PLY file of the C-alpha trace (Angstrom):
ply
format ascii 1.0
element vertex 245
property float x
property float y
property float z
element edge 244
property int vertex1
property int vertex2
end_header
57.71 51.67 118.33
59.76 48.51 118.83
61.27 47.87 122.27
64.76 47.66 120.76
64.32 51.08 119.17
62.88 52.55 122.35
65.90 51.66 124.52
68.24 54.34 123.07
65.41 56.87 123.36
65.29 56.24 127.11
68.87 57.47 127.33
67.93 60.43 125.13
65.09 61.27 127.51
67.61 61.15 130.35
69.61 63.73 128.43
66.68 66.16 128.38
65.73 65.51 132.00
69.30 66.27 133.08
69.22 69.46 131.01
65.95 70.50 132.65
67.47 69.80 136.07
70.37 72.08 135.10
67.88 74.86 134.35
66.09 74.31 137.68
69.42 74.40 139.56
70.35 77.61 137.77
67.12 79.35 138.75
67.58 78.47 142.43
69.99 79.90 144.98
73.38 80.96 143.63
75.04 78.67 146.17
73.74 75.63 144.28
74.41 76.78 140.72
77.45 74.48 140.39
74.99 71.60 140.32
73.84 72.93 136.95
77.19 71.97 135.44
76.95 68.51 137.00
73.55 68.11 135.33
74.92 69.26 131.97
77.74 66.72 132.28
75.19 63.99 133.07
73.22 65.08 130.01
76.39 64.74 127.93
76.92 61.22 129.28
73.36 60.26 128.31
73.92 61.87 124.89
77.01 59.74 124.39
75.34 56.55 125.59
72.20 56.84 123.46
74.27 56.80 120.29
76.43 53.91 121.52
73.39 51.87 122.52
71.63 52.60 119.22
74.67 51.36 117.27
75.10 48.29 119.47
71.45 47.29 119.03
71.33 48.44 115.40
68.34 50.50 116.49
68.94 53.84 114.79
65.75 55.59 113.72
64.70 58.92 112.24
62.59 59.54 115.35
65.59 58.94 117.60
67.71 61.33 115.55
65.15 64.12 115.79
64.44 63.44 119.48
68.15 63.55 120.25
68.52 66.96 118.63
65.51 68.38 120.45
66.94 67.21 123.77
70.37 68.61 122.88
68.85 72.05 122.30
67.62 72.02 125.89
70.71 70.53 127.53
73.49 72.16 125.50
71.80 75.28 124.16
69.21 76.63 126.58
70.71 75.34 129.85
74.24 76.78 129.29
72.71 80.06 128.11
70.67 80.36 131.32
73.74 79.47 133.41
75.63 82.27 131.65
72.84 84.81 132.10
72.53 83.89 135.78
76.29 84.35 136.19
76.10 87.73 134.44
73.35 88.75 136.85
75.52 87.69 139.78
78.36 89.95 138.66
76.12 92.82 137.51
75.35 95.93 139.49
71.67 96.33 140.48
69.65 97.66 137.58
65.96 98.53 137.59
65.81 99.24 133.87
65.09 96.20 131.66
67.22 97.70 128.88
70.14 99.03 130.90
73.72 98.44 129.77
74.13 95.35 131.95
71.09 93.47 130.67
71.87 94.23 127.03
74.75 91.77 127.30
72.23 88.97 127.91
71.69 88.97 124.14
74.92 87.03 123.65
73.91 83.92 125.64
70.53 84.04 123.90
72.40 84.12 120.59
74.34 81.05 121.76
71.10 79.12 122.40
69.80 80.08 118.96
73.08 79.00 117.33
72.85 75.63 119.10
69.37 75.07 117.66
70.55 76.03 114.16
73.62 73.82 114.54
71.54 70.77 115.49
69.05 71.29 112.66
71.97 71.64 110.24
73.63 68.49 111.61
70.45 66.45 111.07
70.22 67.47 107.41
73.92 67.33 106.48
75.03 63.90 105.25
78.68 64.96 105.39
78.66 64.82 109.19
78.02 61.13 109.73
81.61 60.26 110.80
83.08 63.71 111.47
81.88 67.22 112.20
81.74 70.54 110.45
81.75 73.07 113.24
81.88 72.51 116.97
79.26 70.02 118.27
76.69 71.62 120.57
77.50 69.37 123.60
81.13 70.52 123.54
80.13 74.16 123.11
77.53 73.96 125.88
79.87 72.33 128.38
82.63 74.83 127.58
80.37 77.87 128.02
78.91 76.57 131.31
82.42 75.82 132.59
83.69 79.30 131.72
80.66 80.87 133.39
81.02 78.94 136.65
84.80 78.60 137.01
86.64 81.17 134.94
84.52 84.34 134.93
85.23 85.17 138.58
88.97 85.28 137.88
88.46 88.41 135.77
86.61 90.39 138.40
83.18 91.96 138.40
83.99 94.58 135.78
85.38 92.14 133.22
83.29 89.00 133.85
80.33 90.19 131.80
82.57 91.11 128.87
84.31 87.73 129.07
81.03 85.80 129.08
79.67 87.86 126.19
82.78 87.12 124.13
82.66 83.43 125.09
78.98 83.16 124.19
79.51 84.79 120.80
82.69 82.81 120.08
81.19 79.40 120.81
78.02 80.33 118.91
80.19 81.14 115.89
82.27 77.96 116.29
79.09 75.87 116.12
78.07 77.47 112.82
81.41 77.90 111.02
81.90 74.72 108.92
85.50 73.91 109.84
86.34 70.18 110.03
86.59 68.43 113.39
87.15 64.74 114.09
84.62 62.67 115.96
85.56 60.83 119.15
83.65 57.68 118.20
87.02 55.89 117.81
85.95 54.45 114.45
89.26 55.05 112.63
92.96 55.74 113.30
92.52 59.53 113.30
89.74 59.34 115.87
91.74 56.93 118.05
94.83 59.16 117.86
92.73 62.17 118.86
91.24 60.25 121.79
94.68 59.19 123.06
96.10 62.73 122.83
93.10 64.27 124.59
93.26 61.65 127.33
96.95 62.39 127.92
96.17 66.10 128.19
92.97 65.62 130.21
94.55 63.68 133.09
96.91 66.45 134.31
94.33 69.16 133.53
91.68 67.54 135.73
94.21 66.82 138.47
95.17 70.50 138.73
91.94 72.23 137.66
89.17 69.77 138.54
86.00 70.54 136.52
87.46 73.87 135.44
89.55 71.77 133.02
86.52 71.17 130.77
86.76 74.47 128.89
90.52 74.36 128.15
90.25 70.70 127.14
87.55 71.54 124.59
89.67 74.42 123.29
92.57 71.95 122.88
90.20 69.65 120.95
89.29 72.51 118.60
92.94 73.09 117.72
94.25 69.51 117.79
91.47 67.88 115.76
92.07 69.72 112.45
95.83 69.29 112.92
95.50 65.50 113.16
93.25 65.48 110.10
95.79 67.56 108.16
98.70 65.31 109.16
96.68 62.22 108.19
96.08 63.71 104.73
99.80 64.34 104.27
100.64 60.73 105.14
97.84 59.49 102.88
99.26 61.47 99.95
102.75 60.20 100.74
101.56 56.58 100.72
99.71 57.06 97.42
102.71 58.62 95.67
105.16 56.03 97.03
103.51 52.63 96.61
105.50 49.70 98.02
0 1
1 2
2 3
3 4
4 5
5 6
6 7
7 8
8 9
9 10
10 11
11 12
12 13
13 14
14 15
15 16
16 17
17 18
18 19
19 20
20 21
21 22
22 23
23 24
24 25
25 26
26 27
27 28
28 29
29 30
30 31
31 32
32 33
33 34
34 35
35 36
36 37
37 38
38 39
39 40
40 41
41 42
42 43
43 44
44 45
45 46
46 47
47 48
48 49
49 50
50 51
51 52
52 53
53 54
54 55
55 56
56 57
57 58
58 59
59 60
60 61
61 62
62 63
63 64
64 65
65 66
66 67
67 68
68 69
69 70
70 71
71 72
72 73
73 74
74 75
75 76
76 77
77 78
78 79
79 80
80 81
81 82
82 83
83 84
84 85
85 86
86 87
87 88
88 89
89 90
90 91
91 92
92 93
93 94
94 95
95 96
96 97
97 98
98 99
99 100
100 101
101 102
102 103
103 104
104 105
105 106
106 107
107 108
108 109
109 110
110 111
111 112
112 113
113 114
114 115
115 116
116 117
117 118
118 119
119 120
120 121
121 122
122 123
123 124
124 125
125 126
126 127
127 128
128 129
129 130
130 131
131 132
132 133
133 134
134 135
135 136
136 137
137 138
138 139
139 140
140 141
141 142
142 143
143 144
144 145
145 146
146 147
147 148
148 149
149 150
150 151
151 152
152 153
153 154
154 155
155 156
156 157
157 158
158 159
159 160
160 161
161 162
162 163
163 164
164 165
165 166
166 167
167 168
168 169
169 170
170 171
171 172
172 173
173 174
174 175
175 176
176 177
177 178
178 179
179 180
180 181
181 182
182 183
183 184
184 185
185 186
186 187
187 188
188 189
189 190
190 191
191 192
192 193
193 194
194 195
195 196
196 197
197 198
198 199
199 200
200 201
201 202
202 203
203 204
204 205
205 206
206 207
207 208
208 209
209 210
210 211
211 212
212 213
213 214
214 215
215 216
216 217
217 218
218 219
219 220
220 221
221 222
222 223
223 224
224 225
225 226
226 227
227 228
228 229
229 230
230 231
231 232
232 233
233 234
234 235
235 236
236 237
237 238
238 239
239 240
240 241
241 242
242 243
243 244
């Protein structure tokens, strides 16, 4: 492997290591579980940087693509699922039966992890997703689920937290697999730049008032705003084609 090609893979390895650290933090004392989200965010930063570095160095490779997806499964599939299960356990009543009503809900976070793996395998084999996405990218889904588990579930009380996390796990699993169009944030065209500007304008006040709890609502805004920008861009494109200057 050439040194130039190996450099992006170092960032990809950082992605997986951060995801593994998130899992370790989750399995420790509940007091430290917030560090799991920090680790997932660090993994997302590494995931963003490995692609940027690969493009800057013109060092894309099939190995790097596969390695990136394997690391993403850990950081944005398995780690958020374990965070969610750990949160469910925290809000569950003691249960000595492995198959009691409380533990049956753990199936939903496990389904989320499976959906993330399917999503990443699909992404690697779908040539339509080189500049945009079909379905919610796994990093966004993983960060949103972890954020809901650690910041929003407690607002609904012990009785409702497990239901909320089950619904969130299933919803984000479905959003990863349903092929609805979403814009990329690589800022490679006007639509992507417009999306980035709008999200930045919304993100600043959200993070000021909500801190890291703003991650989940910001990703939900992205899900709704992205197709809208794409639709508006198509309307203007049709208008320009029918009214040539």
